[in-house]
C-alpha positions as CSV (number, residue, x, y, z in Angstrom):
1,X,19.2,-12.6,-26.3
2,X,21.5,-10.8,-23.8
3,X,20.3,-8.8,-20.8
4,X,21.6,-5.7,-22.4
5,X,19.7,-6.2,-25.7
6,X,16.6,-7.0,-23.7
7,X,16.9,-3.7,-21.9
8,X,17.6,-1.9,-25.1
9,X,14.5,-3.3,-26.7
10,X,12.4,-2.4,-23.6
11,X,13.7,1.1,-23.6
12,X,12.9,1.5,-27.3
13,X,9.3,0.5,-26.5
14,X,9.1,3.4,-24.0
15,X,10.4,6.1,-26.4
16,X,8.0,8.9,-27.2
17,X,5.2,7.8,-24.8
18,X,4.5,8.1,-21.1
19,X,3.3,4.8,-19.7
20,X,1.7,4.5,-16.2
21,X,0.2,1.6,-14.3
22,X,-1.0,4.0,-11.6
23,X,-3.4,6.3,-13.4
24,X,-3.8,9.5,-15.3
25,X,-6.0,12.1,-16.9
26,X,-7.9,11.1,-20.0
27,X,-9.6,14.2,-21.5
28,X,-13.3,13.6,-21.9
29,X,-13.2,10.4,-19.9
30,X,-11.9,11.2,-16.4
31,X,-9.0,11.1,-14.0
32,X,-8.0,7.8,-12.6
33,X,-5.9,6.5,-9.7
34,X,-5.3,2.8,-9.4
35,X,-8.5,2.0,-11.3
36,X,-10.7,4.4,-9.4
37,X,-12.3,7.4,-11.0
38,X,-11.1,10.3,-8.9
39,X,-14.0,12.6,-9.7
40,X,-16.8,10.0,-9.4
41,X,-15.5,7.5,-6.8
42,X,-13.0,9.5,-4.7
43,X,-13.9,13.2,-4.5
44,X,-16.5,13.6,-1.9
45,X,-16.7,9.8,-1.3
46,X,-13.3,9.1,0.3
47,X,-11.2,11.1,2.8
48,X,-8.0,12.8,1.8
49,X,-6.0,10.3,3.9
50,X,-7.8,7.4,2.1
51,X,-6.6,8.8,-1.2
52,X,-3.1,9.5,0.2
53,X,-2.8,5.8,1.2
54,X,-4.3,4.7,-2.2
55,X,-1.7,6.8,-4.0
56,X,1.1,5.5,-1.8
57,X,0.1,1.8,-1.8
58,X,-2.5,1.1,-4.4
59,X,-4.9,0.1,-1.7
60,X,-8.3,1.7,-0.7
61,X,-8.5,1.3,3.1
62,X,-11.4,1.6,5.5
63,X,-11.9,5.2,6.8
64,X,-11.0,4.0,10.3
65,X,-7.5,3.2,9.1
66,X,-7.2,6.4,7.3
67,X,-8.4,8.3,10.4
68,X,-5.8,6.5,12.4
69,X,-3.0,7.5,10.0
70,X,-4.2,11.1,10.1
71,X,-4.1,11.1,13.9
72,X,-0.5,9.8,13.9
73,X,0.5,12.4,11.3
74,X,-0.5,14.9,14.0
75,X,1.4,13.0,16.6
76,X,4.6,13.1,14.6
77,X,4.7,16.7,13.3
78,X,5.4,19.2,16.1
79,X,5.8,23.0,15.6
80,X,9.0,23.0,17.5
81,X,11.9,24.8,15.7
82,X,14.5,22.9,17.8
83,X,13.7,19.7,15.8
84,X,16.3,19.4,13.0
85,X,13.9,19.3,10.0
86,X,11.8,22.2,11.5
87,X,15.0,24.3,11.8
88,X,15.3,24.3,8.0
89,X,11.7,25.6,7.8
90,X,12.5,28.3,10.3
91,X,15.7,29.3,8.5
92,X,13.7,29.4,5.3
93,X,11.3,31.9,6.9
94,X,14.0,34.1,8.3
95,X,15.6,34.4,4.8
96,X,12.2,35.1,3.2
97,X,12.2,32.1,0.9
98,X,8.9,30.6,-0.3
99,X,6.8,28.4,2.0
100,X,7.0,25.6,-0.6
101,X,10.8,25.8,-0.8
102,X,11.2,25.8,3.0
103,X,8.6,23.1,3.6
104,X,10.1,20.8,1.0
105,X,13.6,21.3,2.1
106,X,12.7,20.5,5.8
107,X,10.7,17.5,4.7
108,X,13.6,16.2,2.7
109,X,15.7,16.4,5.8
110,X,13.3,14.0,7.6
111,X,14.5,11.2,5.2
112,X,17.4,10.3,7.5
113,X,18.6,6.9,8.7
114,X,18.4,7.7,12.4
115,X,15.4,10.0,12.9
116,X,12.4,10.7,10.8
117,X,10.6,8.7,8.2
118,X,13.2,6.1,7.0
119,X,13.5,4.3,10.4
120,X,10.0,3.2,9.9
121,X,11.3,0.7,7.4
122,X,13.5,-0.8,10.1
123,X,10.7,-0.7,12.7
124,X,8.3,-2.6,10.5
125,X,11.0,-5.1,9.4
126,X,12.0,-5.7,13.0
127,X,8.5,-6.5,14.3
128,X,7.6,-8.6,11.3
129,X,10.8,-10.5,11.6
130,X,10.2,-11.0,15.3
131,X,6.8,-12.4,14.5
132,X,8.4,-14.9,12.1
133,X,10.7,-15.9,14.9
134,X,7.8,-16.3,17.3
135,X,6.0,-18.5,14.8
136,X,9.2,-20.6,14.5
137,X,9.0,-21.2,18.3
138,X,11.3,-18.6,19.7
139,X,10.2,-16.9,23.0
140,X,10.2,-13.2,23.5
141,X,13.3,-13.4,25.8
142,X,15.2,-15.1,23.0
143,X,14.1,-12.6,20.4
144,X,15.3,-9.7,22.6
145,X,18.5,-11.5,23.5
146,X,19.3,-12.1,19.8
147,X,18.6,-8.5,18.9
148,X,20.7,-7.1,21.7
149,X,23.6,-9.3,20.8
150,X,23.9,-7.4,17.5
151,X,24.7,-4.3,19.5
152,X,27.1,-5.6,22.2
153,X,24.3,-6.6,24.6
154,X,22.7,-3.1,24.6
155,X,19.0,-2.6,24.0
156,X,19.4,-0.7,20.7
157,X,16.2,-2.1,19.1
158,X,14.4,0.1,16.6
159,X,11.0,1.1,18.0
160,X,12.1,1.0,21.6
161,X,13.8,3.6,23.9
162,X,14.3,7.3,23.2
163,X,17.6,9.2,23.2
164,X,16.4,12.2,25.2
165,X,13.5,11.2,27.5
166,X,12.1,8.0,28.9
167,X,8.6,7.0,27.9
168,X,6.6,8.4,24.9
169,X,3.6,10.6,25.5
170,X,2.4,9.8,21.9
171,X,1.7,6.2,22.8
172,X,-1.1,7.0,25.2
173,X,-2.6,9.4,22.7
174,X,-2.6,6.8,19.9
175,X,-3.8,4.0,22.1
176,X,-6.8,6.2,22.9
177,X,-7.3,6.8,19.2
178,X,-7.1,3.1,18.4
179,X,-9.7,2.3,21.0
180,X,-12.1,5.1,19.8
181,X,-11.8,3.8,16.2
182,X,-12.7,0.3,17.3
183,X,-9.3,-1.4,16.7
184,X,-8.3,-4.4,18.9
185,X,-4.8,-5.5,19.5
186,X,-3.4,-7.6,16.7
187,X,-0.7,-10.2,17.0
188,X,2.1,-7.8,16.0
189,X,1.0,-5.3,18.6
190,X,0.7,-7.9,21.3
191,X,4.2,-9.1,20.5
192,X,5.4,-5.5,20.6
193,X,4.0,-5.0,24.1
194,X,5.6,-8.3,25.2
195,X,9.0,-7.2,23.9
196,X,8.4,-3.9,25.8
197,X,7.8,-5.8,29.0
198,X,11.0,-7.8,28.5
199,X,13.0,-4.6,27.9
200,X,11.5,-2.9,30.9
201,X,12.4,-5.8,33.2
202,X,16.0,-6.0,31.8
203,X,16.9,-2.5,30.8
204,X,14.2,-0.1,32.1
205,X,13.4,0.9,28.5
206,X,10.0,1.0,26.8
207,X,8.4,1.3,23.4
208,X,8.4,4.5,21.4
209,X,6.0,5.7,18.7
210,X,8.0,3.9,15.9
211,X,7.5,0.6,17.6
212,X,3.8,1.2,18.2
213,X,2.9,2.3,14.7
214,X,5.2,-0.3,13.1
215,X,3.3,-3.1,14.9
216,X,-0.1,-1.6,14.4
217,X,0.4,-1.1,10.7
218,X,1.8,-4.6,10.3
219,X,-1.4,-5.9,11.8
220,X,-3.2,-3.9,9.0
221,X,-1.3,-5.8,6.4
222,X,1.2,-3.1,5.3
223,X,4.7,-3.9,4.2
224,X,7.8,-1.8,5.4
225,X,8.0,-0.1,2.0
226,X,4.3,0.7,2.0
227,X,4.6,2.3,5.4
228,X,7.6,4.3,4.3
229,X,5.7,5.6,1.2
230,X,2.5,6.4,3.3
231,X,4.5,8.7,5.6
232,X,6.7,10.5,3.0
233,X,5.3,13.9,4.1
234,X,5.0,13.1,7.8
235,X,6.9,16.2,9.1
236,X,5.5,18.6,6.5
237,X,3.0,20.4,8.8
238,X,5.5,21.1,11.6
239,X,8.0,22.5,9.1
240,X,5.5,24.9,7.7
241,X,4.5,26.0,11.2
242,X,8.1,26.9,12.0
243,X,8.5,28.7,8.6
244,X,5.5,30.9,9.6
245,X,7.0,31.6,13.0
246,X,10.1,33.3,11.6
247,X,8.6,34.7,8.3
248,X,7.8,38.2,9.7
249,X,10.9,38.5,12.0
250,X,13.9,40.6,10.9
251,X,16.0,38.7,8.4
252,X,18.6,36.4,10.0
253,X,16.9,36.5,13.4
254,X,16.7,32.8,13.8
255,X,19.8,31.3,15.5
256,X,22.1,34.2,14.6
257,X,25.8,33.7,15.4
258,X,28.9,35.8,15.7
259,X,32.2,34.7,14.3
260,X,33.4,34.4,18.0
261,X,30.7,31.8,18.6
262,X,32.5,29.3,16.5
263,X,35.1,27.2,18.3
264,X,37.7,27.2,15.5
265,X,40.4,24.6,16.1
266,X,42.3,24.7,12.8
267,X,45.5,26.4,11.9
268,X,46.2,29.8,13.4
269,X,45.5,32.9,11.3
270,X,48.2,33.5,8.6
271,X,49.3,36.7,6.9
272,X,48.3,36.8,3.3
273,X,51.3,38.1,1.3
274,X,50.8,41.1,-0.8
275,X,50.6,40.4,-4.5
276,X,53.7,41.2,-6.4
């Protein structure tokens, strides 16, 4: 049987019925998520972030891990309208759109390749790949040298350095949280610190929050895709805050511009001929 006919047969089996391996609502029986009764086993028994991680990964984690994830959500969603995704929330407020529309639009903008949520995939893949290299006998210096060679010898390693400022104030805050929750340094985090030391010695660059959380969550057994799914709404709170900031201002008051503010470099103005 061909692949096409196999697919056709499979799709025919799905017609007229919604199938789910995640869960659902069964009237008279209950609501279930990944095999757990939400009303009996989750509501009032688990924290919101434990349920968030369950829905994103299929795993029930210890509350300490969920509390750690909650803390880093706070670290990574600032109410600063200069941040690109927050600007969308602020613009939504200034045109009086709904809070849902503004927040969702700003959150969608965080799904970028350079900043926001998607680089977490690269961060986790890097530190887990570096760990594999270490297990194969490569030293930290060789790992760094190999990664820098991909970028013309420059230290463009995801999870390290920042484009605007040196250092990352969020690291100290999350290190404090990790200690208070009773977490010790795992092998990925120890390797991440060793890579940071190498980069400081060679390039005067340190770890950023992506590098820290990628290593920490790798030590907790999460894959790159699971981390990406867990942090899908990471910037949501900051976007909402920036929406609220502009909601009651005059319409168009956020970053208004005159036509003269635009540096137009195209063709000179032309006379539009009168219609015949």
